[in-house]
Residue frames as a rotation matrix with the C-alpha (Angstrom) as fourth column:
MET 1
-0.842 0.458 0.285 11.71
-0.462 -0.341 -0.819 -3.92
-0.277 -0.821 0.499 -9.24
ALA 2
-0.711 0.608 0.353 8.55
0.562 0.793 -0.233 -6.00
-0.421 0.033 -0.906 -8.99
ALA 3
0.092 0.793 -0.603 6.33
0.081 -0.609 -0.789 -3.00
-0.992 0.024 -0.120 -9.80
LYS 4
-0.235 -0.260 -0.937 7.92
-0.858 -0.397 0.326 -2.57
-0.456 0.881 -0.129 -13.22
SER 5
-0.987 -0.162 0.023 7.64
-0.140 0.909 0.394 -6.29
-0.085 0.385 -0.919 -13.89
LEU 6
-0.414 0.905 0.103 3.94
0.566 0.344 -0.749 -6.28
-0.713 -0.252 -0.655 -13.05
ILE 7
0.202 0.417 -0.886 3.37
-0.429 -0.775 -0.463 -3.34
-0.880 0.474 0.022 -15.43
GLU 8
-0.536 -0.525 -0.662 5.34
-0.816 0.121 0.565 -5.07
-0.216 0.843 -0.493 -18.21
GLN 9
-0.981 0.174 0.087 3.42
0.183 0.976 0.114 -8.32
-0.065 0.128 -0.990 -17.73
GLN 10
-0.566 0.795 0.217 0.17
-0.411 -0.501 0.762 -6.31
0.715 0.342 0.610 -17.86
LYS 11
-0.449 0.373 -0.812 -0.82
0.763 0.634 -0.130 -7.67
0.466 -0.678 -0.569 -14.45
VAL 12
0.006 0.420 -0.907 -1.53
0.730 -0.622 -0.283 -4.10
-0.683 -0.661 -0.310 -13.33
ASN 13
0.406 0.207 0.890 -2.49
0.814 -0.525 -0.249 -0.88
0.416 0.826 -0.381 -15.07
TYR 14
0.553 -0.125 0.824 -1.46
-0.245 -0.969 0.018 1.63
0.796 -0.212 -0.567 -12.41
LEU 15
-0.342 -0.648 -0.681 1.06
0.713 0.293 -0.637 2.05
0.612 -0.704 0.362 -9.61
PHE 16
0.665 0.578 0.474 -0.13
0.054 -0.670 0.741 3.75
0.745 -0.467 -0.476 -6.46
ILE 17
-0.332 -0.906 -0.263 2.63
0.500 0.068 -0.864 5.09
0.800 -0.418 0.430 -4.25
LYS 18
0.670 0.475 -0.571 1.90
0.720 -0.226 0.657 5.86
0.183 -0.851 -0.493 -0.62
TRP 19
-0.145 -0.690 0.709 3.32
0.464 -0.681 -0.567 9.33
0.874 0.247 0.419 -0.03
ARG 20
0.426 0.278 -0.861 3.68
0.904 -0.086 0.420 10.23
0.042 -0.957 -0.288 3.65
GLN 21
0.463 -0.197 0.864 4.12
0.216 -0.920 -0.326 13.93
0.859 0.338 -0.384 4.23
PRO 22
0.963 -0.005 0.268 4.97
-0.238 -0.476 0.847 14.29
0.123 -0.879 -0.460 7.94
ASN 23
0.547 -0.803 0.235 8.26
0.188 0.391 0.901 12.41
-0.816 -0.449 0.365 7.75
PHE 24
0.616 -0.298 -0.729 10.70
-0.711 -0.609 -0.352 14.10
-0.339 0.735 -0.587 5.40
ALA 25
-0.515 -0.803 0.302 12.94
-0.590 0.587 0.554 11.02
-0.622 0.107 -0.776 5.28
ASN 26
-0.191 0.533 0.824 10.06
0.455 0.792 -0.408 9.05
-0.870 0.297 -0.393 3.78
ILE 27
0.784 0.418 -0.459 9.41
-0.165 -0.572 -0.803 11.76
-0.598 0.706 -0.380 1.23
THR 28
-0.030 -0.885 -0.465 12.98
-0.927 -0.149 0.344 11.28
-0.374 0.441 -0.816 0.06
ASN 29
-0.707 -0.208 0.677 12.53
-0.100 0.976 0.195 7.49
-0.701 0.071 -0.710 -0.16
GLN 30
0.204 0.891 0.407 9.22
0.470 0.276 -0.839 7.84
-0.859 0.362 -0.362 -1.96
GLU 31
0.682 -0.042 -0.730 10.53
-0.536 -0.708 -0.460 10.42
-0.498 0.705 -0.505 -4.39
GLN 32
-0.434 -0.897 -0.082 13.49
-0.772 0.324 0.548 8.12
-0.465 0.301 -0.833 -5.08
CYS 33
-0.442 0.373 0.816 11.11
0.316 0.916 -0.248 5.23
-0.839 0.148 -0.523 -5.78
PHE 34
0.658 0.730 -0.185 9.12
0.152 -0.370 -0.917 7.44
-0.737 0.575 -0.355 -8.15
ARG 35
0.356 -0.626 -0.694 12.32
-0.854 -0.520 0.031 8.51
-0.380 0.582 -0.719 -9.95
ASP 36
-0.638 -0.622 0.454 13.61
-0.429 0.777 0.461 4.93
-0.640 0.099 -0.762 -10.13
LEU 37
-0.010 0.727 0.687 10.36
0.477 0.607 -0.635 3.74
-0.879 0.321 -0.353 -11.68
ARG 38
0.807 0.251 -0.534 10.53
-0.266 -0.653 -0.709 6.56
-0.527 0.715 -0.460 -14.25
LYS 39
-0.081 -0.937 -0.340 14.15
-0.911 -0.069 0.407 5.63
-0.405 0.343 -0.848 -15.06
MET 40
-0.657 -0.115 0.745 13.03
-0.014 0.990 0.141 2.02
-0.753 0.082 -0.652 -15.57
GLY 41
-0.975 0.223 0.005 10.56
-0.010 -0.066 0.998 3.25
0.223 0.973 0.066 -18.15
VAL 42
-0.309 0.916 -0.256 7.33
0.943 0.261 -0.204 3.36
-0.120 -0.305 -0.945 -16.16
PRO 43
-0.418 0.177 0.891 5.40
0.402 -0.844 0.356 6.41
0.815 0.507 0.282 -17.45
GLU 44
-0.998 0.050 0.048 4.37
-0.067 -0.545 -0.836 9.02
-0.015 -0.837 0.547 -14.90
THR 45
-0.371 0.923 -0.097 0.82
-0.832 -0.285 0.477 8.71
0.413 0.257 0.874 -16.22
LEU 46
0.174 0.401 -0.900 0.67
-0.003 0.914 0.406 5.24
0.985 -0.068 0.161 -14.67
MET 47
-0.554 -0.455 -0.697 1.85
0.694 0.210 -0.689 6.39
0.460 -0.865 0.199 -11.24
PHE 48
0.369 0.709 0.601 -0.44
0.006 -0.649 0.761 7.94
0.929 -0.277 -0.244 -8.66
ARG 49
-0.752 -0.656 -0.072 0.44
0.143 -0.055 -0.988 9.21
0.644 -0.753 0.134 -5.18
ASP 50
0.477 0.827 -0.299 -1.59
0.521 0.008 0.853 8.94
0.708 -0.562 -0.428 -2.00
PHE 51
-0.324 -0.646 0.691 -0.47
-0.103 -0.702 -0.705 11.91
0.940 -0.300 0.161 0.06
ALA 52
0.013 0.396 0.918 -2.53
-0.956 -0.264 0.127 10.79
0.293 -0.879 0.375 3.06
GLY 53
0.692 0.163 -0.703 -1.56
-0.085 0.986 0.145 7.12
0.717 -0.040 0.696 3.31
PHE 54
0.256 -0.625 0.738 0.15
-0.894 -0.444 -0.066 7.52
0.369 -0.642 -0.672 6.66
ARG 55
-0.567 -0.415 0.711 -0.09
-0.675 0.729 -0.113 3.87
-0.472 -0.544 -0.693 7.72
THR 56
-0.992 0.117 0.051 -1.49
0.126 0.838 0.530 0.52
0.020 0.532 -0.846 6.63
LEU 57
-0.271 0.946 -0.178 -4.99
0.680 0.057 -0.731 1.34
-0.681 -0.319 -0.659 7.89
ASP 58
0.036 0.248 -0.968 -4.99
-0.339 -0.908 -0.246 4.52
-0.940 0.336 0.052 5.83
SER 59
-0.729 -0.431 -0.531 -3.69
-0.623 0.097 0.776 2.83
-0.283 0.897 -0.340 2.68
VAL 60
-0.904 0.394 0.166 -6.13
0.421 0.890 0.177 -0.08
-0.077 0.230 -0.970 2.74
VAL 61
-0.074 0.950 -0.302 -9.24
0.713 -0.162 -0.683 1.94
-0.697 -0.266 -0.665 3.60
ARG 62
-0.030 0.021 -0.999 -8.37
-0.389 -0.921 -0.007 4.90
-0.921 0.388 0.036 1.34
ALA 63
-0.954 -0.290 -0.078 -7.84
-0.194 0.398 0.897 2.53
-0.229 0.870 -0.436 -1.61
ASP 64
-0.564 0.816 0.127 -11.48
0.826 0.561 0.063 1.51
-0.020 0.140 -0.990 -1.17
LYS 65
0.217 0.802 -0.556 -13.22
0.801 -0.472 -0.368 4.69
-0.558 -0.366 -0.745 0.00
ILE 66
0.176 -0.210 -0.962 -11.24
-0.213 -0.962 0.171 7.42
-0.961 0.175 -0.214 -1.77
PHE 67
-0.559 -0.561 -0.610 -9.74
-0.700 -0.074 0.710 5.78
-0.444 0.824 -0.352 -4.83
LYS 68
0.387 0.918 -0.084 -12.61
-0.841 0.315 -0.439 3.30
-0.377 0.241 0.895 -5.34
VAL 69
-0.301 -0.497 -0.814 -10.39
-0.630 0.744 -0.221 0.23
0.715 0.446 -0.538 -5.63
GLN 70
0.363 0.662 0.656 -12.43
-0.924 0.163 0.347 -2.40
0.123 -0.731 0.671 -3.85
ALA 71
0.950 -0.085 0.300 -10.74
0.022 0.978 0.209 -5.73
-0.311 -0.192 0.931 -4.55
PHE 72
0.529 -0.828 -0.186 -6.99
-0.710 -0.311 -0.632 -6.11
0.465 0.466 -0.752 -4.55
THR 73
0.739 -0.435 -0.515 -4.08
0.519 0.854 0.024 -8.37
0.430 -0.285 0.857 -3.80
ILE 74
0.815 -0.528 0.238 -1.55
-0.568 -0.648 0.507 -7.28
-0.113 -0.549 -0.828 -1.23
VAL 75
0.649 -0.711 -0.270 2.01
0.429 0.635 -0.642 -8.26
0.628 0.301 0.718 -2.06
SER 76
0.430 -0.486 0.761 4.33
-0.744 -0.668 -0.005 -7.79
0.511 -0.564 -0.649 0.89
GLN 77
-0.757 -0.644 -0.110 6.27
-0.404 0.594 -0.696 -9.56
0.513 -0.482 -0.710 3.60
LYS 78
-0.363 0.634 -0.683 4.27
0.521 0.745 0.416 -12.12
0.773 -0.205 -0.601 5.53
PHE 79
-0.598 0.099 -0.796 4.14
0.767 -0.218 -0.603 -10.03
-0.233 -0.971 0.054 8.72
HIS 80
-0.848 0.278 -0.451 2.70
-0.305 -0.952 -0.013 -7.04
-0.433 0.127 0.892 6.87
CYS 81
-0.687 0.616 -0.386 0.27
-0.236 0.312 0.920 -9.12
0.688 0.723 -0.069 4.80
GLU 82
-0.488 0.498 -0.717 -1.28
0.782 0.615 -0.105 -10.56
0.388 -0.611 -0.690 7.94
ARG 83
-0.594 0.223 -0.773 -1.91
0.464 -0.690 -0.556 -7.12
-0.657 -0.689 0.307 9.42
ALA 84
-0.846 0.253 -0.470 -3.16
-0.499 -0.689 0.526 -5.60
-0.191 0.680 0.708 6.15
LEU 85
-0.649 0.624 -0.435 -5.57
0.062 0.613 0.788 -8.49
0.758 0.485 -0.437 5.58
LEU 86
-0.509 0.450 -0.734 -6.93
0.856 0.173 -0.487 -8.14
-0.092 -0.876 -0.474 9.11
ILE 87
-0.666 0.216 -0.714 -7.66
-0.033 -0.965 -0.260 -4.47
-0.745 -0.150 0.650 8.43
ALA 88
-0.830 0.348 -0.436 -9.19
-0.503 -0.126 0.855 -5.20
0.243 0.929 0.280 5.02
LYS 89
-0.608 0.612 -0.506 -11.45
0.499 0.790 0.356 -7.93
0.618 -0.036 -0.786 6.40
ALA 90
-0.515 0.387 -0.765 -12.62
0.735 -0.259 -0.627 -5.72
-0.440 -0.885 -0.151 9.27
HIS 91
-0.509 0.289 -0.811 -13.59
-0.345 -0.931 -0.116 -3.04
-0.788 0.221 0.574 6.73
ASN 92
0.378 0.708 0.597 -15.32
0.214 0.560 -0.800 -5.51
-0.901 0.430 0.061 4.38
ILE 93
0.337 -0.396 -0.854 -12.74
-0.881 -0.452 -0.138 -4.96
-0.332 0.799 -0.501 1.67
ASP 94
0.976 0.043 0.212 -12.09
0.041 0.927 -0.373 -7.83
-0.213 0.373 0.903 -0.71
ALA 95
0.371 -0.918 -0.138 -8.34
-0.914 -0.335 -0.230 -8.44
0.165 0.212 -0.963 -0.46
ILE 96
0.961 -0.262 -0.090 -5.97
0.272 0.954 0.123 -11.36
0.053 -0.143 0.988 -0.74
CYS 97
0.601 -0.798 -0.047 -2.24
-0.640 -0.515 0.571 -11.55
-0.480 -0.312 -0.820 -0.16
PHE 98
0.812 -0.548 -0.199 0.81
0.232 0.617 -0.752 -12.74
0.535 0.565 0.628 -2.04
VAL 99
0.823 -0.548 -0.147 3.81
0.061 -0.171 0.983 -13.11
-0.564 -0.819 -0.107 0.26
ALA 100
0.805 -0.584 -0.105 6.90
-0.348 -0.321 -0.881 -11.59
0.481 0.745 -0.462 -1.32
LYS 101
0.228 -0.839 -0.495 10.46
0.676 0.502 -0.540 -12.65
0.701 -0.212 0.681 -0.72
GLN 102
0.971 0.199 0.132 11.43
0.024 -0.631 0.776 -11.24
0.238 -0.750 -0.617 2.63
PRO 103
0.036 -0.991 0.131 14.86
-0.217 -0.136 -0.967 -9.93
0.976 0.007 -0.220 3.53
GLU 104
-0.377 -0.250 -0.892 16.26
0.750 0.482 -0.452 -10.78
0.543 -0.840 0.005 6.94
LEU 105
0.599 0.665 0.446 14.26
0.205 -0.665 0.718 -8.98
0.774 -0.339 -0.535 9.60
HIS 106
-0.577 -0.773 0.263 16.19
-0.006 -0.318 -0.948 -6.96
0.816 -0.549 0.179 12.13
LEU 107
-0.602 0.309 -0.736 15.18
0.795 0.313 -0.520 -7.05
0.069 -0.898 -0.434 15.78
SER 108
-0.834 0.278 -0.477 13.90
-0.088 -0.920 -0.383 -3.47
-0.545 -0.277 0.791 15.54
THR 109
-0.638 0.625 -0.449 11.52
-0.620 -0.073 0.781 -4.48
0.456 0.777 0.434 12.71
ARG 110
-0.465 0.445 -0.765 10.21
0.434 0.868 0.240 -7.41
0.771 -0.221 -0.597 14.73
ILE 111
-0.693 0.180 -0.699 9.64
0.646 -0.278 -0.711 -5.23
-0.322 -0.944 0.077 17.79
ARG 112
-0.841 0.381 -0.385 7.95
-0.467 -0.870 0.158 -2.56
-0.275 0.312 0.909 15.67
GLU 113
-0.580 0.632 -0.515 5.63
-0.300 0.422 0.856 -5.18
0.757 0.651 -0.055 14.19
VAL 114
-0.594 0.372 -0.713 4.51
0.765 0.536 -0.357 -6.38
0.250 -0.758 -0.603 17.64
PHE 115
-0.639 0.326 -0.697 3.38
0.262 -0.759 -0.596 -2.85
-0.723 -0.563 0.399 18.48
ALA 116
-0.805 0.349 -0.480 1.91
-0.593 -0.455 0.664 -2.30
0.013 0.819 0.573 15.00
ARG 117
-0.608 0.592 -0.529 -0.27
0.232 0.770 0.594 -5.39
0.759 0.239 -0.606 15.44
ILE 118
-0.530 0.404 -0.746 -1.44
0.812 -0.013 -0.584 -4.29
-0.246 -0.915 -0.321 18.88
LYS 119
-0.717 0.228 -0.658 -2.27
-0.198 -0.973 -0.121 -0.86
-0.668 0.043 0.743 17.47
ALA 120
-0.817 0.422 -0.392 -4.11
-0.383 0.110 0.917 -2.41
0.431 0.900 0.072 14.50
VAL 121
-0.493 0.647 -0.581 -6.31
0.695 0.695 0.185 -4.49
0.523 -0.312 -0.793 16.81
LEU 122
-0.498 0.285 -0.819 -7.00
0.614 -0.550 -0.566 -1.51
-0.612 -0.785 0.099 19.07
ASP 123
-0.867 0.165 -0.470 -7.85
-0.406 -0.780 0.476 0.62
-0.287 0.604 0.743 16.02
LEU 124
-0.683 0.630 -0.369 -10.38
-0.019 0.490 0.872 -1.98
0.730 0.603 -0.323 14.90
ILE 125
-0.403 0.522 -0.752 -11.92
0.904 0.354 -0.239 -2.29
0.141 -0.776 -0.614 18.37
LEU 126
-0.416 0.158 -0.895 -12.17
0.433 -0.831 -0.348 1.49
-0.799 -0.533 0.278 18.72
GLY 127
0.511 0.684 0.521 -13.39
0.760 -0.076 -0.645 2.03
-0.402 0.726 -0.558 15.15
VAL 128
-0.044 -0.619 -0.784 -10.48
-0.018 -0.784 0.620 4.25
-0.999 0.042 0.023 14.13
GLU 129
0.852 0.309 0.422 -10.74
0.434 0.035 -0.900 5.54
-0.293 0.950 -0.105 10.56
PRO 130
0.010 -0.871 0.490 -7.98
0.958 -0.133 -0.255 6.90
0.288 0.472 0.833 8.33
TYR 131
-0.464 -0.302 -0.833 -6.60
0.637 -0.767 -0.076 10.27
-0.616 -0.566 0.548 9.35
PHE 132
-0.554 0.294 -0.779 -7.84
-0.582 -0.806 0.109 11.87
-0.595 0.514 0.617 6.11
LEU 133
-0.202 0.518 0.831 -10.75
0.666 0.695 -0.272 10.67
-0.718 0.498 -0.485 4.03
GLY 134
-0.540 -0.003 -0.842 -12.43
-0.365 -0.900 0.238 13.42
-0.759 0.435 0.485 2.03
GLU 135
0.428 0.751 -0.503 -14.09
-0.737 -0.033 -0.675 13.31
-0.523 0.660 0.539 -1.36
PRO 136
0.503 -0.206 0.839 -13.70
0.374 0.927 0.003 10.26
-0.779 0.313 0.544 -3.59
GLN 137
0.199 -0.529 -0.825 -11.03
-0.843 -0.522 0.131 10.52
-0.500 0.669 -0.550 -6.29
PRO 138
0.748 0.148 0.647 -11.53
0.030 0.966 -0.256 7.37
-0.664 0.211 0.718 -8.36
LEU 139
-0.427 -0.902 -0.061 -8.56
-0.186 0.021 0.982 6.24
-0.885 0.431 -0.177 -10.40
PRO 140
0.045 0.446 -0.894 -9.21
-0.969 -0.198 -0.147 6.20
-0.242 0.873 0.424 -14.15
ASN 141
0.564 0.276 -0.778 -10.33
-0.613 0.771 -0.171 2.78
0.553 0.573 0.604 -15.36
SER 142
-0.238 -0.741 0.628 -8.79
-0.971 0.178 -0.159 1.11
0.006 -0.648 -0.762 -12.34
THR 143
0.700 0.472 -0.536 -9.22
-0.521 0.851 0.070 -2.46
0.489 0.230 0.841 -13.53
THR 144
0.509 -0.587 -0.629 -5.90
0.738 0.674 -0.032 -3.35
0.443 -0.448 0.776 -11.96
PHE 145
0.749 -0.110 0.653 -4.08
-0.357 -0.898 0.258 -1.46
0.558 -0.426 -0.712 -9.29
ILE 146
0.218 -0.729 -0.648 -0.82
0.762 0.542 -0.354 -1.59
0.610 -0.417 0.674 -7.38
ASN 147
0.868 0.065 0.492 0.05
-0.222 -0.837 0.501 0.34
0.444 -0.544 -0.712 -4.23
ILE 148
0.027 -0.935 -0.353 3.63
0.496 0.319 -0.808 0.67
0.868 -0.153 0.473 -3.10
ASP 149
0.951 0.279 0.132 3.92
-0.005 -0.412 0.911 1.28
0.309 -0.867 -0.390 0.62
LEU 150
0.203 -0.978 0.045 7.42
0.027 -0.040 -0.999 2.50
0.979 0.204 0.018 1.38
ASN 151
0.286 -0.090 0.954 6.99
-0.918 -0.312 0.246 2.40
0.276 -0.946 -0.172 5.15
HIS 152
0.677 -0.151 0.720 7.61
-0.167 0.922 0.350 -1.31
-0.717 -0.357 0.599 4.97
ILE 153
-0.392 -0.912 0.121 10.47
-0.065 0.159 0.985 -2.83
-0.918 0.378 -0.122 3.10
TYR 154
-0.960 0.122 -0.253 8.11
-0.255 -0.002 0.967 -3.69
0.117 0.993 0.033 0.29
SER 155
-0.445 0.877 0.178 4.34
0.311 0.338 -0.888 -3.58
-0.840 -0.340 -0.423 0.12
ILE 156
-0.946 0.187 -0.264 2.17
-0.315 -0.357 0.879 -3.59
0.070 0.915 0.397 -2.95
PHE 157
-0.242 0.926 0.290 -1.56
-0.032 0.291 -0.956 -3.70
-0.970 -0.241 -0.041 -3.42
VAL 158
-0.969 -0.042 -0.243 -2.86
-0.244 0.035 0.969 -5.00
-0.032 0.999 -0.044 -6.74
LYS 159
-0.111 0.993 0.047 -6.51
-0.863 -0.073 -0.500 -4.95
-0.493 -0.096 0.865 -7.65
SER 160
-0.553 -0.034 0.833 -7.75
0.096 0.990 0.104 -8.43
-0.828 0.137 -0.544 -8.49
HIS 161
-0.915 0.253 -0.314 -9.27
-0.349 -0.110 0.931 -9.28
0.201 0.961 0.189 -11.87
């Protein structure tokens, strides 16, 4: 898994796993990811969970406003990078993207992305904020940061040096 490799290469200090609560299927996937990373030797002390990262808007903005990670690299499929960077730019968040190897996209994923992009643009026009913000909870010494978003096949946010 790329997350483990980035930890081993000391490219990141922490993993940040988006943890959606409303959809129990995603909780299973996210818990499995957490367990897999532990089995691969990633210490739990390096893994943090965002229980309110319901969608890309939430993850990008919460990384900045709640977890105080202001500059990061998004590693994901091209279609997701484009949308995440649009959101980051609109919120004045310093982000860049690294396009990861992308598995074959099914028609349902392509259709979903069309609607996700429309929603992202509407959210920006209407000034929609993340569902939950709350008090800041800065990550300890977050010099480098990675966020795994399990709602997409693979999405990672890494704080830039």
